[in-house]
C-alpha angles and dihedrals in degrees: 000000000000113000112205126208094260090059089055093047090048091055093048092047091052094049095046097045095081091053099049096088093047092048093048093050092049093049091050096046108024092115091065102025093053095042117126143180129297137252137186143229118215137167150125129270119210141169110265094217102048103013091233119152116258111223119211098013113164114237114185136177104234113242095014140076092242117115148119143208125235119253130227090289094048093253126137139176131194112197138190097041121156114238113269144081122310141181114227121206116202120189135171131167114270091012131098113261111244128203119198113197133197096028105168122217121192130195112272094004137104116225111214122214125169117191133190113206122216117228113245120247120192095321127047097224123183116238117208118202114191115203110218106255116234101239094191096065128100089235093058094046091052089048089055089049093049096048097038119123090223139033109285140163125202147185124203133220086246092059091042089061092047091053091051090232114180101188143005095277090056088052097049098047089066092058124098113274095359125127128179121224124199088001095287116043122087128227112191121193089349098305125110139236098290090060094050134065138202131214130184115211089338097311129105122253131216121242117269095206131059090216102056146030087231125112110235100236094192089073092066117080114229091221091071094055121100094180142329120225118190116198111211095184130046127245120185094246091067130069110274100217097104139075107168097044148321107231111209113192114196118194125217118286128215116284129239092247140012111301134180124187122183124173134176126192137183132183149142144223115246091220094067104038093098100026134079116245120237124216141125138243108288134168132302093248098048088109087067093052096252134095117244094213097279090117096044122126106265114268091237089070113080130187092281113102115250114244140138089252091060103032132036120243090255092051090050090050090051090051091049089053091052091069111091119254092238101133098110124103123229127205127216144145110283115242119238118266110259140179142169137189131195123187127177127180140162144168129224122200113208095174139340090290108021114085132169120195137173141180127193126185138176127185136178135186135178124188139174123209134182118200124189110212146190121195123186135163131195138188132180091286093056134253115015096181139346123197139173114207151173129219119199108194130187114188129192127190122185119175140171139181135190118181124176124183131182124195113195116187114340097286107052134063134169126189135189111201125186130181130178128180131177121191134175139181119200110193135188106189124184129181127187123187152077125320097193095180088070095029092241142131106223139193109199125192126188125182112194135174118185120183122190130182137176130187128181131190119189134181108195129182135190118190137173124201123193095228132108090016089305131336119209119197128183124177140173142197117194142174122188131176132187126190130192121189126184106178123183102353103186126202131175138161137210115199147171135184118275087221093060106038091164091069123101119253115261130205111248103231096195123136092225093050108036099056147154116210130198129183137168128192126187118183121183127189124193120183140176124180135170126185130187130192124188137178109213093194133053094229107109090225094050118125123270125225120207130187135164150150137237133195118188133173127185119190125186134186119189127180131172133179129186129193125195130200118223144170110289092204091071089225131120093253134042113262092231108036091181091064090061089062092061125096115276095253091055093048089056096049112130095254091061096051107088144099093288105043121021124004137152142242133181116245096182111139124219087243092060094093135046143171119215143166140183128204124194123185115184142175132179146184123205134184121205116185143157113233123198089345095277101058128075119193122193112179140150146119136261125207118205127185112191137173132183125200128187129176122193141119137254122248088266093051101258115143119260118198118176117193122173131164134178137186112205133183107202118191126197134189124184118178122185125190110203100208091179139321090295107036132067129180114197133193123182142176128180145154117228136166145218124212123204114255120246092251092052093059095039114105090218117128122195141162118255108214094198099051093031089228141113118247121207134179129222118223091194097067118130129209118259128234120207131194110207128199122184138179123182140178119200129188119186101183098168137358108290094016131106145170115188131172119186134184120195138180127187131188117199128201115200096354114195117237135187111231136192120221138145127265125228086268091053093250115144108257130193118209141152136253142169117249120207098247142322143197129216124186139158153127131271125198124185129182129183112176140163109226098217090105087075095054139322086254087074097046092115094049130088137178128218120184141155135185128193122190114193138183127182138172128194129195116212133180125224116234134183092271101032121049108173122217091217119027093185113046144117121293116275108264096016116132122208091229144000121205128184127174133173133183113200132190118194119177104177099181093060095029096237124144134175135175136188114189131183132196133182131170124194123238118287140181109263095184132002116236122225135176098027094322116121125229119269110234125198110215123218124257134187117244120195124179127184132191139169131188135186129195114229120201111327104309111023129086128184120202135187127186145168125204126206097011094182095047094204122182116260104228133191119189130199120216111232137171089258094050137273115332130188108260097174138002128187126188111186110167136229121296119220124189140176124195144180125202135187123205128186 
């Protein structure tokens, strides 16, 4: 169905109507409604040479009428200041005037500044002292948002702590318009991972998953994050491969003085307090998130594929015996969840202008989770299978960071930033139920260990040259690498006929069912960028011109092997049927592994490995100018040349070479109307793109143990182009407060969708396809407000909330292989709404903090059904987290928290001819934790 512009406007008008009255009232009364308490600035002014007090020194707040004079002891105090950041001008006859910038004032507190003035010589110069802004505060993030050339949202390290976020996915789901899928992948403004991008300290990152372009945010510890800024609109100085948002993660910088932060936490999951935990014997280094070699392919197996044509039956039996007999499941009491973090930083002043700073951090966490599951699948004939299951999951996260920065003179800075994170999931997954397609009752067991790591090294420079009225240059060199290893994924099934339930279960000795799976992924990212900004005229308000270049290369190597166990007798039935009724560890005892009973074959396909790379070369020009004093125009164009190459083989061994290249001119216009010091109106247009991920164009097909489905790539995918339109209103009534309303509209050409179909063996299969076009439009509302306007009783309380309402339509075309159930539907992964709310209490004098946060995401299509298979729909749930903390003495803080208070079931339904049926259900439990931290 073709949606015209008036349909879109009608939707937006309907959604905005209920907010018109509220918005009008706030605009008319924001000066009083958003008022808040007062603070003070106090200090002492002395002579730098003899340290004597200076009597009668003028101390003024720049841009205001507030000020004071020092008394007989050189002391001053300026009271009744609203919280925020100020510049202080200090002047005294025969002394150099000094300006101190970024002086922070907080409600109910007195900010202390002591200044030594330098006697004037022949010239009365003005000395400007810039206090280092704290980039992890809410105030600073909102300042970035207010002064940005584009539409951005942000969350600070300060707010991350209040929300009790443990990793990057916890951080992002509290941001406006962001939802998290599968616990780690971000959807922004209703569009999924392929339409979003991630940068770390200004440099691109490789994917952490072979399936998706997306960065797995759960691998990144929240404690290493200084702030996260998400750009919702494109400017030419940023990569163009996003439409929903560009997530910019900035790690912690060095402090202004020596700091030490140590924290310890312990907790548990309510689902496993009364249950034994199931696992298996792993390796000695599993606690570090990496396998020690225990799960390696046996040394006897080389690179040559195992087959009867290459090896004799006896040799194959010997190889089968070389695999460890580690199929059995053990039961034990689950350990408590635990974590620790240590951060050290310092700054060294070599002169008035030369400063060296560093910060180093290490963190570790270990958690155990138990998830009760249901997994069902339906086609036009009815139920295909129906299982109840359990998933025992042990997760490890180990992270480290070392950042070093050197500022030499006041105009040059160089930084070397390094991040490493290691993450693993060790799963024991069991399903019990009916597989009606084969007429069997089955008990399925999967043992799976997945290890992921990412490391990033960045050399970043900032330079200023006194030419052309000032030339700013920033540049960066970066190398990042992500690895994903899945060694020795084991799967086996016991079954019996549904017609003879009295029978004993028998082990299915079938090479496609009793398997051991190995895969390795290495993804490398190399990047170079240089940016220049000049002011051609001396006038401070003159326009700025920016231009720059980028060269980026991503290279991936993926390899997978699968081995299946089969009947060595070459007959239709096992020679000793009674053996199949034994437990799995007894079946794989050495005496049963031979030419007659159990042997092995390799079922690896030629398509199970691929090499790929992507090169992007880009250049841009951008113009930033003030027009008629109240308008700011940022416009320009970016040119990107890209090519993707992939080499693999088909299932039959024929070569597959995918080569695509594009040349794209990508314009951008961002116009800001500065109504006054508190209000911005923004209008933006841009063209961006989305390229298919390597995995999506790879012809490789494999079985996903967790989803119980096949996954297959599509070499014929095209890149998508997106036209983006944005309108935004922003009100910044007081420091740390915000009201923002945004309207957006996106038009997609060739959008990429994940689809669900059936393989030739009637197994559910996920793949990818290009639709014809799609639209995505909606409204975002964000509020951050101190509640002291209600009463002084609430002066320590604040509210943060955001709501996103989204609609989308996609037009798809039926083909011979893909016949869609609904040719006119929402985008896959797009939720109707996203709502976040948080109530925060911060009592600084007594050091007590509490937070109650809520999150809800509307229903969304998890997978699109084709060829008589209905769509899979993820249903909404309510998430509530609560945390409290109390400062003890001067340096200790104790904190308690609970996540997912309501513990609602996570439900996916499948649309069928007989109505909606439950396709998947997950019940994961509440998580309680208690921690102690020490800060110096």
